[in-house]
C-alpha positions, 0 to 999 in steps of 0.5 A: 718240776715235782713241786710244779706238778704237786701244785697244778694236781692240788690246784685242780682238786681244790677248784673242783672242791670249791665248785661242788655246789655247781654240780650237785643237785640241791635235793640230792646233797644230803645223798652225797654226805658219806662220800663228801665227808670221806673226801673232806676227811682226807683233805684235813686229815692230821697225823697218821702213819702214811700222812706226808705232814712235816709240820702243822701250824694250827690257825688261831681260832681255827681247826683246820691245820696248815701243812707242808710237804717234804716227801715227794713220794708220800705226797704222791700217795696222799694225792692218790688217795685224794684222787680215788675218793674224788673219782668215786664222788664224780661218779656218784654225782654224775649218776645221781644227776643223770637220774634226776634228769631222766625222772624230770623228763618222765614227769614231764611226759606224765603231764601230757597223758590224759588222765580221763581216758588214760588212767592206767597209762598215767598210773604205769608211768607214774609207778615207773617214776616211783620205782626208779626213786626207791631203787636209787635210795636203797641202801641209803639212810632214810634221813639222806634220802627224805629230802630227795623223795619229797622233791619227787612227791611234790613234782608228781603232785604238780603233774597230777594237779595239772592232768586233773584240772585239765580233766575236770571241765572235760568230764561231761564229754568223757561220759558221752558214751553212756547208752540209753534205749527207749522200751515199751514196758506195760504200755509206757515208754521208759528208759533202759536202763531206767533214769535213776540207774543212769544217774547212779552211774554218771555219779559213780564215774564222776566221783571216782575221777574227783576222789582219784588224788585222795583215794587212789594216789599216795605218791612216793612217800605216802604223803598226805599231800594228795588228799588235800 
């Protein structure tokens, strides 16, 4: 019965280990490197005072050792170490995946915000996404988080492009609130403000929207993709 229990437990561990790719978000894989390495080290550990290895046979051409188990209590201790690291890995995968899904929903809502009339709201939502990404990446090596950060840079780029393309044809309608009066000045009928001022105001507002991706929006990693 003990051997059967061991075999069942090890089979579950092996199944999870072999199906890790199904649970991990591809862009987050480097972020899990340290925990994955710790888990693998325990599985492939060799000689130590607490390692219940009775016999080791190196497979020709391979660095992985085959092991046999002789002491049930040592096996329990070894499996307990595996379980603790496995539980930590599961929690980390679940937490990172949950954050990823939450960010995907926020980015999707971002595309529905009118960049012309709700620019402040658009930027606040974008800053919220940026803040979540940076908080998640805290205390992690930049090398390990760069792939995930670039992933969200691209998603923000796509959301910005969608809002930008939708806003461009609507520019002329958005500026319909320009007010102008007709006045008599020195016996002549004139515009107030004058036509030159109206053109300047219109040009300034139009340019502010057109230049927004390049001048005001830098993304999460200060990438230059938004200025292209």
